[in-house]
C-alpha positions, -999 to 999 in steps of 0.1 A, spaced: -198 253 109 -186 278 84 -157 270 62 -124 279 68 -104 303 44 -81 284 20 -46 292 24 -31 311 -5 -15 281 -22 -45 260 -19 -57 262 -56 -68 231 -65 -106 227 -65 -106 195 -39 -99 206 -4 -83 181 20 -76 176 55 -50 153 72 -57 135 102 -24 128 122 9 142 116 29 115 125 56 95 105 32 93 74 8 120 81 37 147 79 43 132 45 7 136 34 6 170 47 36 182 27 24 164 -7 -12 178 -4 2 212 2 25 208 -25 -6 201 -48 -26 230 -36 -53 208 -19 -45 208 20 -66 232 40 -64 217 75 -47 193 96 -60 176 129 -30 167 153 -35 165 192 2 170 198 3 207 203 38 212 196 37 192 166 8 207 154 21 243 158 51 234 136 32 223 107 4 251 112 32 277 109 50 261 83 18 253 58 -4 282 69 -32 260 77 -57 254 107 -53 226 131 -88 217 137 -105 189 159 -118 159 139 -153 169 146 -149 202 134 -132 188 101 -164 169 97 -187 197 101 -169 220 77 -186 220 44 -155 235 27 -135 203 31 -140 178 7 -118 148 18 -101 134 45 -67 119 47 -65 92 76 -28 89 87 -40 80 123 -32 46 140 -48 17 123 -71 11 151 -91 42 144 -95 35 106 -129 20 107 -145 45 132 -130 77 115 -134 65 81 -171 57 83 -178 88 103 -159 106 75 -179 89 44 -212 96 64 -206 132 65 -200 133 27 -163 133 26 -141 115 3 -114 93 20 -79 83 16 -64 56 41 -29 50 51 -24 12 50 -36 -10 63 -72 -1 56 -86 -18 86 -74 -44 112 -103 -70 101 -115 -84 68 -148 -73 84 -139 -39 92 -125 -34 58 -156 -47 40 -176 -22 60 -156 6 49 -158 -5 12 -194 -7 16 -199 26 30 -179 40 1 -203 24 -22 -232 34 -3 -223 70 0 -207 72 -37 -175 86 -21 -141 78 -33 -123 53 -9 -86 49 -18 -58 32 5 -20 39 6 -5 12 -14 23 34 -25 40 9 -50 10 8 -73 19 45 -80 54 38 -83 66 44 -120 89 10 -115 60 -10 -107 38 5 -132 60 -4 -158 62 -40 -144 25 -43 -146 28 -30 -183 55 -59 -191 30 -85 -175 -1 -72 -193 16 -69 -229 28 -103 -225 62 -93 -230 73 -117 -202 50 -142 -215 31 -167 -192 36 -161 -157 56 -187 -139 70 -175 -105 72 -141 -84 93 -135 -56 93 -105 -34 118 -96 -9 115 -67 18 144 -65 43 154 -40 66 170 -34 101 141 -25 123 121 0 133 111 -28 157 75 -30 167 56 -45 197 21 -37 183 24 -55 150 44 -83 132 66 -80 100 35 -97 81 16 -69 88 41 -39 86 63 -50 55 35 -73 35 7 -50 24 28 -34 -3 41 -69 -18 7 -83 -14 -8 -57 -32 17 -60 -62 16 -97 -62 -22 -97 -66 -21 -71 -91 3 -90 -111 -18 -122 -110 -51 -106 -113 -68 -131 -90 -64 -144 -52 -45 -173 -39 -58 -209 -38 -35 -216 -11 -13 -199 14 14 -213 35 36 -192 59 66 -197 79 77 -172 107 104 -168 133 102 -150 164 135 -137 178 131 -105 196 97 -109 211 81 -145 216 48 -133 201 60 -110 175 72 -123 141 103 -105 127 109 -132 100 81 -144 76 80 -162 43 47 -165 26 42 -191 0 14 -184 -23 -3 -206 -52 -25 -191 -80 -46 -205 -106 -26 -215 -138 2 -230 -118 17 -195 -108 35 -193 -76 46 -165 -54 67 -160 -24 68 -129 0 101 -129 20 98 -102 50 124 -91 76 130 -67 101 165 -83 112 186 -76 79 217 -55 77 210 -41 47 176 -27 30 166 -48 0 131 -39 -18 131 -62 -49 105 -79 -69 114 -106 -92 89 -118 -119 96 -148 -140 75 -156 -174 83 -180 -199 95 -155 -224 115 -135 -202 123 -123 -164 121 -87 -147 135 -72 -115 118 -41 -100 146 -30 -73 136 2 -56 168 4 -36 189 11 -70 192 48 -89 162 58 -110 175 44 -143 181 9 -129 151 3 -108 135 -18 -136 153 -44 -158 145 -72 -182 161 -103 -187 152 -118 -219 157 -154 -208 133 -182 -225 120 -206 -199 95 -225 -220 105 -260 -234 125 -263 -263 123 -297 -287 111 -312 -254 138 -303 -234 146 -273 -211 163 -245 -226 200 -238 -217 200 -201 -200 228 -180 -208 240 -161 -178 231 -127 -180 236 -107 -150 229 -70 -163 198 -72 -184 183 -42 -200 173 -12 -182 136 -3 -190 131 36 -194 105 52 -169 94 89 -164 105 103 -131 75 106 -108 77 109 -71 54 80 -59 39 96 -29 32 128 -49 19 107 -77 -4 87 -54 -20 119 -39 -25 132 -71 -42 103 -83 -65 106 -54 -74 144 -61 -81 135 -99 -102 103 -88 -125 125 -70 -126 153 -95 -133 129 -122 -156 105 -100 -131 77 -111 -118 47 -91 -81 47 -81 -63 12 -84 -60 9 -47 -96 14 -37 -115 -3 -11 -120 -37 -29 -85 -39 -38 -73 -34 -1 -101 -58 12 -81 -86 -11 -49 -74 6 -63 -79 40 -79 -111 33 -46 -125 20 -25 -112 50 -53 -125 74 -50 -157 60 -12 -158 58 -6 -148 96 -3 -178 119 -11 -155 150 -45 -152 137 -62 -183 141 -96 -183 123 -130 -196 136 -129 -225 113 -97 -237 127 -116 -236 162 -90 -216 179 -95 -182 194 -83 -151 179 -54 -135 198 -59 -98 206 -31 -83 186 -33 -45 174 -15 -40 143 -9 -1 140 -5 16 109 
């Protein structure tokens, strides 16, 4: 198939097509257009497709035509998670770099297949773990890496909101990937034990509350609290070290999102220290960068520079492995029970 002409603003060297124009696809369409990379979309809803082709001046093509177009360098999958393995493998086999909105796949086996295909083809595979590209969490990673917090003690992630209630996936798979990705990044390792408590209120087979308890080497513990049934939105990550504590709260104003509290949690003269009550802490300055735009730009620069993004296939595979072990609805073969057929849509 001959290459389609790039729109007038399509001045980025890497040409991208977005598959799916739904809740997240529309955001990717907007941001890749803003970066001058968007050249096509693929959306089966004709009315929705017409809206985006008119607004952004790009073609709406079938997935097959996108694969055959040599002028398209990269594919962004914002389609349902059930399609990620098949479409992702085909895209990389056709020489396309691949961005996949989270989750990478529905099973560890499928995620491993996509990761292996990226290595085999030499293509960039990036997964939409958005908070890895948020300046607030980047700042938190630097606080841990630099040793300013001291030795890690405990991590507590809270992700609460009042639904969008789902029937295809539980709260672990809807809200858990971002927090699992952050905790794994901060600890630099995988958990040695996982214990999960869930509650099902709206539907008997779908968990709408979950608390995941994780233990890591070095006596580091973490807790992920997830809920659709909360009256207020809360996206907070608390990291406790023996020199200081830090809080990343994504619901606050930009200059208040990341704060450090300089408590000491180590022993003093053989006794626990007397901690002063510090409600405010100290705000950590950070540059303003829109996380989604930063994420999309990172994908394009990774392709241009042939460098691995932080949220590559290997990182996403670890996240899926953690969530699979954490989900009580997914009994493993080693436990001797059948795996229920649960679809976790993106």
